[in-house]
N, C-alpha and C positions, 0 to 999 in steps of 0.2 A: 874515633873517642867516642862513646855514649854522652849527652850530659843526661843528668842524673834530676836536676834542677829541672829543663821539660818536663820530665815523668812525673816529678814532684805535681808541679800546675796544671798539669794536664787532670792527675787524680783528686786536687783539692777542687775544680771544675765541676769534677765529673758529677753525675746526678744519675739516682737509680730509679729505672721506673716501670711498674710491675706489668705483666705483663697481658693483663687485661685491658688497661689505659693505651698501652700501644697499639693494640686494637682497635679501641676507638681514636684512636688519632690517625690510624690509619681510613678506618668506614669513612672520613673526611669528606674524600676525592672519589670514590668507591662504594657505592654502595653494596653492602653483602646480603643477599637476601635469606634469609634462612625458614626450613620450613619441618615441620613435624608428622610429616607423612607423605611417603613414598606414591605417587596416581603410576597407574600402569601404563607401562613403556620409555618409564624415568628408570634409569639405573646407577645404585648408590654402590659409589667407591669406596671401600676401608682404606681408609691413608695409615692408618694404623701399622706399628712395627709387625714382620709376619709373628714374632712371638707372641705379641698379646690379641691379634688377631686367629693366630689357633689355641690359645688358650681360651677363649672365649668367641667364637665362631657367632659373627654378625648373620643373625635370618632374619629376613624381612618377606613374609607370605606374600606369594607371587611377585614378588619384583626381584630382578635379577640384582646380584650382589658381586662385586669385582674387586677382588683382593690386589689393591695398587699401591706400596708404601709411602707417606709423604714424603721419603728421599728420591725416586725413583717419577713424583708424577708429574714434574714441569717436563723432563723429557718426555715424558713417555704420553703425555695427555694430546698433544698435536697428531698422533697417531691415532687415537680416536675417533669415530665417525663424530662431524660435527653438526649433522641433526639430530643428535638425540640430547637426550636434555641430563646432566648428571649432577647426583646428589654427594660433594663430599662426606664422609663420617669418621670421627675419632671420638674420644668416649667421653671428653672435655665440652669439646666444640673449639677450643680455643688452635689447633695446627690448621682444623679444617677450613676455619676462619679466614687463617693466616694466608694457606694458599689456596680458595676460593678471593681472594681480594687478590692476589698476582695475579694469579687465569686473568681472570675481571679486568683486571689494568693490560694484561697482554692481546686485550680484544672475545675475551672467549666468550660468550656470553650465553653459552649455556652451561653454565654451572651456578650452584644453589650451596646448601649446606643441608644436613641432614639434622633435626637435631629432634628424637624419637620423643614424647610425654614419658 
């Protein structure tokens, strides 16, 4: 039998935190570098949902862009060439920062966030 009083107490003590504050808190242990320009040899990974990537394809002249949705990134990233530099891209930078933080925490030093001007 579930004790609803326990749930009520938990909900009373719960706090809400905007996603940008969550990201700020994450950044205290691992710094996520953001870049405004992709350089030759770097690969931009578009982590947006496939529908968004299809509706508004990301084009970075002279730079390879790969589509790899956020929900597949953690499993597929380890298959990528570890000698290459990867820049994660999403529309607002929130998902790319979260995933870059996770990958950096896992020991992947070859990841940054792409935030074009």
